[in-house]
NUTI-746077 format. One record per residue (C-alpha): x, y, z. Coordinates in steps of 0.001 Angstrom, whole numbers, plus 500000, padded with zeros to 6 digits. Example, Ala and Ser with C-alpha at 12.3 -4.5 7.8 and 13.67 -1.06 7.14 Angstrom:
<atoms>
512300495500507800513670498940507140
</atoms>
This chain:
<atoms>
492260506654471023494221503562471528496079504832474578493013506441476133494161510065475505491226511370473397488968512535476002485442513847474983484755517243476557481612517246478930480313520707478937477761522388481097476792522096484752476809518717486084473568517499487766473505515196490852473120512242488780475439513011486073478549510953485530481958511803483723483191508579482261486823507590482054487004508639478383485393512160479129486784515227480787485402518404482226487130521566481237490707521898482300490257524258485082487819521743486935489928518957485761493111520385487491491097520839490576490020517352490621493686516180489999494844518136493038492221516441495144493350513217493991496879514020495070495744514988498495493843511783498826496914509610498036499408511936499647499734510750503285500053506949502812502291507497499710505089509204501695504565507586505027505293503911503797508568504853502185509618506545505452508667503388507363510657501177504729513631503509504906513139504650501273513277508097499978509779509747500180510698512409497688511682509813495172508607507773496036506174510598495230507933511351492003507930507746490768504220507290491880503395509978489164505548508137486582503959504842487537500510506143487259501095507448483892502446504132482807499385502255484389497044504588482578498671503927479225498869500325479499495050500125480587494292502307477773492420504687479897489621502213480718490588501753484484491131505061486320493530504817489218496481506176490993499411504158491833500611505033495308503115503424497615502167499833498772501995498901502408502153495152501601505834495272501429506594496846504677506805493633506679509187491955504146511399495093504099511472495220507715512590491590507826515241492364505230516727495121507213516573493057510413518756490425508868521194493112507618519958493758504134520492497382502738518224499682500568519666498229497312518631494689498263515302495813499369514514497642496056516007494677494057513473492382495841510738494766495254511622494818491590511580490992491217508165491168492953507000493675490232508276491317487417506230488430488954503142490708489399503391491709485699503800488091484603500718487133486583498882489994485057499803488827481564498739485104482446495384486253483670494865488359480525495342485430478321494187482394480368491409484031482339491177484660486187489574481402487103493134479565487503493994482348489826490878481713492177491864478130492487495531478715493514494699481711495771491127481314497215489826484010499557490799481802502716494395481904501582494341485373500427492834486728503678495444484764505665498432486390503725497147489769504100496345489375507713500005487920508457501548490722506546499825493570508789500088491787512129503750490873511565504544494573511744503300494924515362506959494695516763507892497502514467505421499808516174506189498694519577509879498702519482510979501553516999508284504260516655506095504374519776509054504462522307510511507572520471507646509524521904504791507653523598502496510529524253502676512127520857502132508690519319499024508175521576497533511668520935498127511052517114496379507791517238493547509309519000493424512087516286493195509396513621490327507765515295488308510852515999489046512391512483488003509171510688484738508619512584483540512178513664483732513579510022482244512384506857483219512587503277486626513923502029487928514673505483487416511174506820489172509950503782492472511825504537492514511318508282496087509937508127497245512932506230495804515258508649497110513262511549500597513794510257500061517501510320498513517409513822501157515187515204504021517262513704502537520604514964502060518792518468505695518049518569506854521415517522504433522776520418505833520495523020509441521316521921508648524926522652507037524414526061508815521479527372512080521312525615513909518320524217512919514832525020515125511736525925514352508700523987515970506037521733515705507167518170514929504700515388518034502826514342519827503782517603520650501658520672520875504205523438518625506933524609519685510539523581518410514212524262516904515598521182514156517624519830510834515928518727510696517677515418514071518325513813513927520806510958517602521359510551517710519726507145514692521793505688516309525054505377519560523778503775517589521870501040517098523384497614513749524062496293514274522325492838516291519130492015516496515316491881516450513274495085520041512748496365522000509540495739522185507086498499524433508035501444526129505584503566526630506400507358529708505547509360527950502505510951527147501011507559523575501964507426522069503828504551519899506772503878518130505843500698517903508210497674518055507195494131520193504041493598520441501005491532519027497641493021520938494567493876519429491035493983519700488438496793517682485360497317516797485859500989515579489294500340513416488136497297511763485395499288510829487776502027508945490245499811507235487808497259504266487117499501503279490829498863502659489904495312499547488033496617498389491202498379498817493283495247496805490736493202493979491225495844494211494895495733494313495224491998491398492735491787489298494563494075490029498016492510488938496945489138485788495226490376484942498481492349485478500687489319483419498454487146480455498722489679480702502504489927480952503058486220478756500286484969481469499163482613482438495546481895486249495381482903486718491723483500488854491565480233490950494473481791491695492737484919494895491115483785496007494265481973495519496283485293497497493651487242500297493763484853500241497400484712500807497762488511503779495236488049505102497617485543504697500601487726506429498788490531509269497833488365509808501419487099509856502935490669511950500238492335514526500447489348515896503661490504515345503075494116511682504039494609508910502359496581506503499626495302503289500726493941499623499761494054496097501076493076494604503239495946491076502955497456491562506519498733491194507627495171488239505444494692486641507537497414487220510707495640485615509253492218482625508001494240482106511384495946482447513502492819481038510975490230483876512079487955486048509097486704487914510847484048491355509569483640492413513055482555492346513988486306494741511250487163497122512461484650497098515975486289497516514351489736500498512291488365502172515548486943501647517408490183503192514389492137506379514483489684506682518187490424506577517523494176509097514761493765511495517273492119511762519392495219514506518381497830512955520781500050509638518995499984511663515726500460513501517130503568510201518282505092508547514788504800511680513076506132511315515357509319508213513853510306508804512901514012509106509207515141506373509482517621503914510724514890504723507685512840504110505591515961500501506791516305499874506461512513501419502916512080499650501445515102496297502138513080497516501343509719499223498144510481496163496834512298494055497778509554496227495882506978495811492906509198492088493257509603491676493589505895492394489780505754489374489107508086487362491496505854488270489352502734487039486106504808483872487828505917482855489134502473483664485678500852481731483631503413484833481525504470483632478737506790486147478033509462483936475246510978485662473355508153489127472091508921490246472552505473490067476156505926490882476328509570493829474212510339496412474962507671495696478743507626495741478829511420499444477536511227500473479890508383499089482921510467500921482076513675504135481293511918503865484846510032502932486806513130505230485158515466508199485300512998508931481622513293512156480516511602513063477466509549516659477153509102518071475358506242521670476208506506523801479132507812523191481144504717519347480210504305516595480592506541512853481046505882510846482915508520508004485328509319505928486506506308507561484180503702507348480842505775503770481763506813502615482445503302504254479115501998502575477232504756499334478865504283499124478074500491500916474748500540499341473348503563495843474518502184496261472540499045497650469611500651494807469553503075492381469904500350493834467142498459493752464768501363490230465624502656487174463707501798484960464989499105482108466209501568484667468570503221485984469803499766482340470528498778481569472413501888484867474423501367483657475387497829480462476492498877481673478562501804484286480550499747487153478394500660488139477518497137485509478753494650484522481870496676482823484973495043486219486640494537489824486373495353489927489709496985487900492749498366490637495317498623488328497847497378484718498452498130482085499901496277481207503142498083477522503539497860476563506112500571476156509706499720479633510839500681481521508088499025482874506721502184482603503469503704484952502559506399487899504372507721490764504839505207490003501770503121493802500956503207494721498092501021498115499164499544
</atoms>
């Protein structure tokens, strides 16, 4: 069918080499089980990143389900994927809040980024991807992804880690051990398991040692408090929509559903994330094509546009930005089941979770120390993904075309360097670093002698093998490659 809803039933017992294609499905009992597995795979990151961005995790889970359904309809069921919360926006959102922006400005900026991503997808669909590779070669894409991740280091150091340094340290170690000591699905959900471990550890320490004195996120002075505050869970209802935004006495807001507002400074701070989303979606489509044996090149633009639509839908009511998830690629590789029917099931399950305020209160109660241990790993992995893009595309840093402009952009982005134009307009951090990395690269390329340009082309500087490698083809027996191939 045109929308990809006419699945062909694949009956019988699957052999070790049997594959269930996107347009096929197993019986509904097994399909529901696989859908639940996809929910677990995306779950940890999808509600961790809204917490970090100051957005409502209950709303984020619900809108991720709606965005996934929209994505599957737009790609006509040819590209199986779940749209979870994107981490690429975390740095920009942190910068917006540092400069006094509220949640409505955050989601307004994210919505504009979704529109830009959708338009890029439409352009790629009609014009082809070659122009994209010229504007955003792997050397530039890797630099932007790297500065987005490493720009977040102060968030860990100054906000989450100090809330409970020992819980943060032990949670971090749990992530590392869980990721490397286990294979298969357990390794894939290391972050989710670390959330459970850290929260239970916080509860145990509360029972044994009592309250802790530390500075909570958003506070300026240390206070005595329990590590895991469950006060709001019991009062929350089992069923209902996420609450509307509530403003505290100090002017800060606790984000629920709300309508976005738009400001130029906020939009400029999050637009670099569009580059990361293009990279993620490109890698995702290539990985799915490799695993299924299908030619999905003509679906590349449609998939990028569909992710943009998903982000627009989610942010229009105050939800989080979306992206395709490599975690779910791992589930498909492990099961060899690529049926989009399982993703529809996962989306419906997520929507049901999102309609439970009690679930939202439980997620919102995750202790700050636990988030510290998790984010110190996640933010570093986002940054190192930039290096991974360089490596897999053979970027030659002996060539000054690649080395000099990208070096400047990365330091500006990580160091949060500021360029002040007026009292009302300043470019800094991720936004300025991205502009420098892209603009200075193309300037250097235009001024360089032909031999340096040719070397850059041959080494992935401009005409490399791919714009991005956000996903990998998971070829080993367990469908796992590296720890939590996190690219959102």
